[in-house]
C-alpha atoms as an extended CHARMM CRD file, in Angstrom:
* protein
*
        90  EXT
         1         1  UNK       CA            175.1770000000      -28.0720000000      109.2330000000  PROA      1               0.0000000000
         2         2  UNK       CA            174.2880000000      -31.1560000000      111.3020000000  PROA      2               0.0000000000
         3         3  UNK       CA            170.5950000000      -31.6720000000      111.5240000000  PROA      3               0.0000000000
         4         4  UNK       CA            169.2460000000      -34.1230000000      114.0430000000  PROA      4               0.0000000000
         5         5  UNK       CA            167.2390000000      -36.1190000000      111.3280000000  PROA      5               0.0000000000
         6         6  UNK       CA            169.1970000000      -35.0800000000      108.1300000000  PROA      6               0.0000000000
         7         7  UNK       CA            167.4270000000      -34.9880000000      105.0370000000  PROA      7               0.0000000000
         8         8  UNK       CA            164.1280000000      -36.3610000000      106.6260000000  PROA      8               0.0000000000
         9         9  UNK       CA            163.6640000000      -33.1560000000      108.6940000000  PROA      9               0.0000000000
        10        10  UNK       CA            161.0040000000      -31.8070000000      106.7450000000  PROA      10              0.0000000000
        11        11  UNK       CA            159.1740000000      -35.2240000000      106.8000000000  PROA      11              0.0000000000
        12        12  UNK       CA            159.4470000000      -34.9730000000      110.6510000000  PROA      12              0.0000000000
        13        13  UNK       CA            158.3470000000      -31.7360000000      110.7320000000  PROA      13              0.0000000000
        14        14  UNK       CA            155.1260000000      -32.6980000000      108.6790000000  PROA      14              0.0000000000
        15        15  UNK       CA            154.6100000000      -35.6490000000      110.7910000000  PROA      15              0.0000000000
        16        16  UNK       CA            154.7320000000      -33.7150000000      113.9510000000  PROA      16              0.0000000000
        17        17  UNK       CA            152.2890000000      -30.7220000000      112.7640000000  PROA      17              0.0000000000
        18        18  UNK       CA            149.0520000000      -32.4580000000      113.5610000000  PROA      18              0.0000000000
        19        19  UNK       CA            149.9510000000      -33.5050000000      116.9610000000  PROA      19              0.0000000000
        20        20  UNK       CA            151.2420000000      -29.9060000000      117.5960000000  PROA      20              0.0000000000
        21        21  UNK       CA            147.9950000000      -28.2140000000      115.8170000000  PROA      21              0.0000000000
        22        22  UNK       CA            145.9630000000      -30.6080000000      117.7770000000  PROA      22              0.0000000000
        23        23  UNK       CA            147.1330000000      -29.3640000000      121.1280000000  PROA      23              0.0000000000
        24        24  UNK       CA            146.7910000000      -25.8840000000      120.0190000000  PROA      24              0.0000000000
        25        25  UNK       CA            143.2380000000      -26.2370000000      119.2130000000  PROA      25              0.0000000000
        26        26  UNK       CA            142.1310000000      -27.8170000000      122.5150000000  PROA      26              0.0000000000
        27        27  UNK       CA            144.1950000000      -25.0300000000      124.3320000000  PROA      27              0.0000000000
        28        28  UNK       CA            142.6160000000      -22.1590000000      122.5320000000  PROA      28              0.0000000000
        29        29  UNK       CA            139.2980000000      -23.9120000000      121.7140000000  PROA      29              0.0000000000
        30        30  UNK       CA            139.5320000000      -23.3540000000      118.1070000000  PROA      30              0.0000000000
        31        31  UNK       CA            137.1180000000      -24.7050000000      115.3440000000  PROA      31              0.0000000000
        32        32  UNK       CA            136.6580000000      -24.6650000000      111.6220000000  PROA      32              0.0000000000
        33        33  UNK       CA            138.0190000000      -21.4840000000      110.1870000000  PROA      33              0.0000000000
        34        34  UNK       CA            140.2970000000      -20.2170000000      113.1000000000  PROA      34              0.0000000000
        35        35  UNK       CA            141.5850000000      -23.6930000000      113.5400000000  PROA      35              0.0000000000
        36        36  UNK       CA            142.6270000000      -23.6380000000      109.7950000000  PROA      36              0.0000000000
        37        37  UNK       CA            144.3350000000      -20.3880000000      109.9400000000  PROA      37              0.0000000000
        38        38  UNK       CA            145.8460000000      -21.5040000000      112.8670000000  PROA      38              0.0000000000
        39        39  UNK       CA            147.3780000000      -24.4800000000      111.1710000000  PROA      39              0.0000000000
        40        40  UNK       CA            148.4890000000      -22.5510000000      108.1960000000  PROA      40              0.0000000000
        41        41  UNK       CA            150.1670000000      -20.0980000000      110.5840000000  PROA      41              0.0000000000
        42        42  UNK       CA            151.9470000000      -22.5650000000      112.6200000000  PROA      42              0.0000000000
        43        43  UNK       CA            152.9680000000      -24.6170000000      109.3800000000  PROA      43              0.0000000000
        44        44  UNK       CA            154.5450000000      -21.4510000000      107.6670000000  PROA      44              0.0000000000
        45        45  UNK       CA            156.2960000000      -20.0590000000      110.7430000000  PROA      45              0.0000000000
        46        46  UNK       CA            158.0160000000      -23.6040000000      111.4100000000  PROA      46              0.0000000000
        47        47  UNK       CA            158.9530000000      -24.2660000000      107.7080000000  PROA      47              0.0000000000
        48        48  UNK       CA            160.1970000000      -20.5370000000      107.5320000000  PROA      48              0.0000000000
        49        49  UNK       CA            162.3760000000      -20.9110000000      110.5210000000  PROA      49              0.0000000000
        50        50  UNK       CA            163.5890000000      -24.3320000000      109.1820000000  PROA      50              0.0000000000
        51        51  UNK       CA            164.7390000000      -22.6560000000      105.9150000000  PROA      51              0.0000000000
        52        52  UNK       CA            166.4120000000      -19.9360000000      107.8920000000  PROA      52              0.0000000000
        53        53  UNK       CA            168.8400000000      -22.7380000000      108.9840000000  PROA      53              0.0000000000
        54        54  UNK       CA            170.5730000000      -22.6530000000      105.5280000000  PROA      54              0.0000000000
        55        55  UNK       CA            171.0210000000      -18.7890000000      105.5400000000  PROA      55              0.0000000000
        56        56  UNK       CA            172.0130000000      -18.0560000000      109.2100000000  PROA      56              0.0000000000
        57        57  UNK       CA            174.2690000000      -20.7660000000      110.0750000000  PROA      57              0.0000000000
        58        58  UNK       CA            175.5240000000      -23.5370000000      112.2380000000  PROA      58              0.0000000000
        59        59  UNK       CA            174.9390000000      -21.7300000000      115.7410000000  PROA      59              0.0000000000
        60        60  UNK       CA            170.9310000000      -20.7650000000      114.6560000000  PROA      60              0.0000000000
        61        61  UNK       CA            170.5220000000      -24.1530000000      113.1800000000  PROA      61              0.0000000000
        62        62  UNK       CA            171.9130000000      -25.8170000000      116.6690000000  PROA      62              0.0000000000
        63        63  UNK       CA            169.6640000000      -23.5860000000      118.5080000000  PROA      63              0.0000000000
        64        64  UNK       CA            166.5820000000      -24.1750000000      116.5220000000  PROA      64              0.0000000000
        65        65  UNK       CA            166.9180000000      -27.7170000000      116.7790000000  PROA      65              0.0000000000
        66        66  UNK       CA            167.1680000000      -27.7140000000      120.5780000000  PROA      66              0.0000000000
        67        67  UNK       CA            164.3080000000      -25.4170000000      120.8020000000  PROA      67              0.0000000000
        68        68  UNK       CA            162.4950000000      -26.7840000000      118.3510000000  PROA      68              0.0000000000
        69        69  UNK       CA            162.4920000000      -30.4730000000      119.3910000000  PROA      69              0.0000000000
        70        70  UNK       CA            162.5200000000      -29.4920000000      123.2500000000  PROA      70              0.0000000000
        71        71  UNK       CA            159.1330000000      -27.9500000000      122.7290000000  PROA      71              0.0000000000
        72        72  UNK       CA            157.4580000000      -29.3430000000      119.6000000000  PROA      72              0.0000000000
        73        73  UNK       CA            158.1700000000      -33.0560000000      120.4700000000  PROA      73              0.0000000000
        74        74  UNK       CA            156.0670000000      -33.0040000000      123.7900000000  PROA      74              0.0000000000
        75        75  UNK       CA            153.2610000000      -30.9600000000      122.1850000000  PROA      75              0.0000000000
        76        76  UNK       CA            153.2610000000      -33.7790000000      119.0760000000  PROA      76              0.0000000000
        77        77  UNK       CA            153.0570000000      -36.3690000000      122.0690000000  PROA      77              0.0000000000
        78        78  UNK       CA            150.1590000000      -34.8490000000      123.6870000000  PROA      78              0.0000000000
        79        79  UNK       CA            148.2270000000      -33.9180000000      120.3130000000  PROA      79              0.0000000000
        80        80  UNK       CA            148.4030000000      -37.3500000000      118.8210000000  PROA      80              0.0000000000
        81        81  UNK       CA            147.1750000000      -38.7250000000      122.4730000000  PROA      81              0.0000000000
        82        82  UNK       CA            144.2940000000      -36.5940000000      121.9650000000  PROA      82              0.0000000000
        83        83  UNK       CA            143.6610000000      -37.5270000000      118.5970000000  PROA      83              0.0000000000
        84        84  UNK       CA            143.5790000000      -41.3650000000      119.2290000000  PROA      84              0.0000000000
        85        85  UNK       CA            141.8760000000      -40.9250000000      122.6650000000  PROA      85              0.0000000000
        86        86  UNK       CA            139.0610000000      -38.6640000000      120.5220000000  PROA      86              0.0000000000
        87        87  UNK       CA            138.9090000000      -41.4930000000      117.9040000000  PROA      87              0.0000000000
        88        88  UNK       CA            138.5630000000      -44.4420000000      120.3170000000  PROA      88              0.0000000000
        89        89  UNK       CA            136.1540000000      -42.8480000000      122.1960000000  PROA      89              0.0000000000
        90        90  UNK       CA            133.7490000000      -41.7400000000      119.2780000000  PROA      90              0.0000000000
């Protein structure tokens, strides 16, 4: 199975999560406990789907990579932009 980032994929996922969570928190106006539950849920689902690649094979892994990086990469960029914008203003 060929992964986009090879063995570094879990680290890339971890690096993407803060940006994705920040965007989702902003869109759904979540703070405190609901935001923590969202963060746990998103992390759980993403890593669960990542682990399914080893079970379901190459076709699933390719679709997962296409959808995952096409959707989450822009969310990550927007989320990190909002994080830095907020820290620069504060």
